[in-house]
C-alpha positions in Angstrom: 19.1 3.7 -12.7 21.8 3.0 -10.3 20.3 2.8 -6.8 21.0 1.0 -3.5 17.3 0.6 -2.7 13.9 1.2 -4.1 11.1 2.7 -2.0 7.5 2.1 -3.2 4.3 4.0 -2.3 1.4 1.6 -2.1 -1.9 3.1 -3.1 -1.8 4.1 -6.8 1.6 2.4 -7.2 1.3 -1.2 -6.1 -2.4 -1.4 -5.3 -5.1 -0.1 -7.6 -7.2 1.4 -4.9 -8.3 4.9 -6.2 -11.9 3.9 -7.1 -12.4 2.2 -3.7 -10.9 5.1 -1.8 -13.1 7.5 -3.8 -16.2 5.6 -2.8 -15.1 5.7 0.9 -14.3 9.4 1.0 -17.4 10.4 -1.0 -19.5 8.4 1.5 -17.8 9.9 4.4 -18.0 13.5 3.0 -21.7 13.2 2.3 -22.4 11.9 5.7 -20.6 14.8 7.3 -22.1 17.5 5.1 -18.9 18.2 3.2 -18.1 18.8 -0.5 -16.9 15.6 -2.0 -14.6 17.1 -4.5 -12.9 19.3 -1.9 -12.4 16.4 0.4 -11.1 14.1 -2.4 -8.4 16.6 -3.4 -7.0 16.5 0.1 -6.6 12.7 0.3 -3.8 11.7 -2.0 -0.6 10.5 -0.3 -1.8 11.5 3.2 -3.0 9.8 6.4 -6.8 9.8 6.7 -6.6 11.7 10.0 -4.5 14.4 8.4 -7.1 14.8 5.6 -9.9 15.0 8.3 -8.0 17.8 10.1 -7.9 19.9 6.9 -11.4 19.0 5.6 -13.3 19.2 8.9 -11.4 20.8 11.8 -14.4 20.5 14.1 -14.3 16.7 13.9 -12.2 14.4 16.0 -9.6 12.9 13.6 -9.1 9.7 15.6 -12.8 9.0 15.7 -13.2 9.7 12.0 -10.3 7.5 11.2 -12.1 4.6 12.7 -15.2 5.4 10.7 -13.1 5.6 7.5 -11.3 2.3 8.3 -14.7 0.6 8.7 -15.8 2.0 5.3 -12.6 0.8 3.7 -12.9 -2.7 5.1 -16.0 -3.1 3.0 -14.0 -2.4 -0.1 -11.3 -5.0 0.5 -12.1 -7.3 -2.4 -12.3 -4.5 -4.9 -8.7 -3.6 -4.4 -6.2 -5.5 -6.7 -2.6 -5.0 -7.7 -1.7 -2.4 -10.3 -0.9 -4.0 -13.6 2.7 -5.1 -13.6 3.2 -4.9 -9.8 4.0 -8.5 -9.3 6.4 -8.7 -12.3 8.2 -5.5 -11.2 8.8 -6.7 -7.7 10.1 -10.0 -8.9 12.4 -8.2 -11.3 14.2 -6.4 -8.5 16.5 -9.5 -8.3 17.7 -9.1 -4.7 17.9 -5.3 -4.7 16.7 -4.0 -1.3 13.2 -2.5 -1.4 10.6 -1.2 1.0 7.0 0.1 1.0 6.4 3.5 2.4 2.8 4.4 2.7 0.4 6.6 4.6 -2.1 3.7 4.8 -3.0 1.3 7.6 -0.7 -1.6 8.4 -3.4 -4.3 8.8 -5.1 -3.2 5.6 -2.1 -3.1 3.4 -0.7 -6.4 4.7 -4.0 -8.1 4.3 -4.4 -6.9 0.7 -0.8 -7.9 -0.1 -1.4 -11.4 1.3 -4.8 -11.8 -0.5 -3.5 -10.7 -3.9 -0.1 -12.5 -3.9 2.1 -9.3 -3.7 5.3 -10.0 -1.7 5.8 -8.0 1.5 9.3 -6.6 1.9 11.2 -6.8 5.2 11.1 -3.1 5.6 7.6 -1.5 5.8 6.9 2.1 6.9 3.3 3.1 7.6 1.8 6.4 8.5 1.6 5.5 12.1 5.4 4.9 12.3 6.2 8.6 12.0 5.0 11.7 13.9 5.0 13.7 10.7 3.6 11.8 7.6 3.8 12.8 4.0 4.4 15.5 2.7 7.1 15.6 5.5 10.2 13.5 4.5 10.3 11.5 7.7 8.8 8.3 6.3 11.3 8.0 3.4 14.2 8.8 5.7 13.1 6.1 8.1 12.8 3.5 5.3 16.2 4.4 4.0 17.7 4.1 7.5 16.1 0.7 8.1 17.5 -0.5 4.8 21.0 0.8 5.7 21.0 3.1 2.6 21.6 6.8 2.2 18.4 8.5 0.9 20.4 9.9 -1.9 21.0 6.4 -3.1 17.3 5.4 -3.0 14.8 5.6 -5.9 11.2 6.3 -4.8 8.1 5.4 -6.9 5.2 7.7 -6.1 1.9 8.7 -7.7 0.9 11.6 -5.5 2.3 15.2 -5.2 2.4 14.9 -1.4 4.5 11.8 -1.6 6.8 13.2 -4.2 7.3 16.3 -2.2 8.2 14.1 0.8 10.7 11.9 -1.2 12.5 14.9 -2.7 12.7 16.6 0.7 14.3 13.4 2.0 17.0 13.6 -0.7 15.7 10.6 -2.8 15.5 10.3 -6.6 11.8 10.1 -7.6 9.9 8.4 -10.4 6.4 9.8 -10.7 3.9 7.2 -11.8 0.9 8.8 -13.6 -1.8 6.4 -12.5 -3.7 9.0 -10.4 -2.3 12.3 -11.6 -1.1 13.7 -14.9 2.5 14.2 -15.3 2.1 18.0 -15.0 0.9 17.6 -11.4 4.0 15.6 -10.5 6.4 18.3 -11.5 8.8 17.7 -8.5 9.6 14.1 -9.7 12.9 13.6 -11.5 11.3 11.3 -14.1 7.7 10.2 -14.9 6.3 6.9 -16.2 2.8 5.8 -17.2 3.1 2.1 -16.3 5.1 -0.1 -13.8 6.6 -1.7 -16.9 8.2 1.7 -17.7 9.2 2.0 -14.1 11.1 -1.2 -14.4 12.9 0.0 -17.6 13.9 3.2 -15.8 15.3 1.2 -12.8 17.5 -0.7 -15.2 19.0 2.4 -16.8 22.4 3.6 -15.6 22.2 7.0 -13.9 25.0 9.3 -15.2 25.4 12.9 -14.5 22.3 15.1 -14.2 18.9 13.3 -14.3 16.9 13.7 -17.5 13.2 14.4 -17.3 11.5 11.5 -19.0 7.8 12.2 -19.3 5.6 9.5 -20.6 2.1 10.6 -21.6 -0.3 9.3 -18.9 -3.2 7.0 -19.6 -5.4 9.0 -17.3 -6.3 9.1 -13.7 -8.0 6.3 -11.8 -5.6 3.9 -10.2 
């Protein structure tokens, strides 16, 4: 796929963190008397404080974010790279790339360092924009920092909110079915089940209208 740059989401794309995040959000929801399933559905691709606003409008999002960050810090060692992440990043062969995540800067960078994932020069976090995913601002900012037009960027995302943001920014999107079935990623231009398949798609020439390549997902949980 011809592209000036590749923009990667982190959780569910480069870091296998869904199980850890589920434990964090379930613990928090129970402690606040909230339904765990309802809260969990609000979390994907979004800043924790934005989830708190929707799940419990009576709570202080900034205070609850600190509580959630403390719970997540206890899960650090359980979060490892998604299969194929290191190989995919190495295969980019000098192509500019960035990470674009709703996650916390210190947490993401600590996990990348601990697990051997390389950090790109351009990194956009939820705190870097006023309006996070599903708003397009984060992807527009990453493209700008790379000196690329959003229309020449390919985004790899696993969450509907992130895919919505990337499409709104004008990017081409590969939906990775690690945490959601392909049917839930309907706005993505293409879908893949593994990062190995993402690498194959990135090597394809992009001619004319984009096909919709849907690979059957292996199931949620990454």
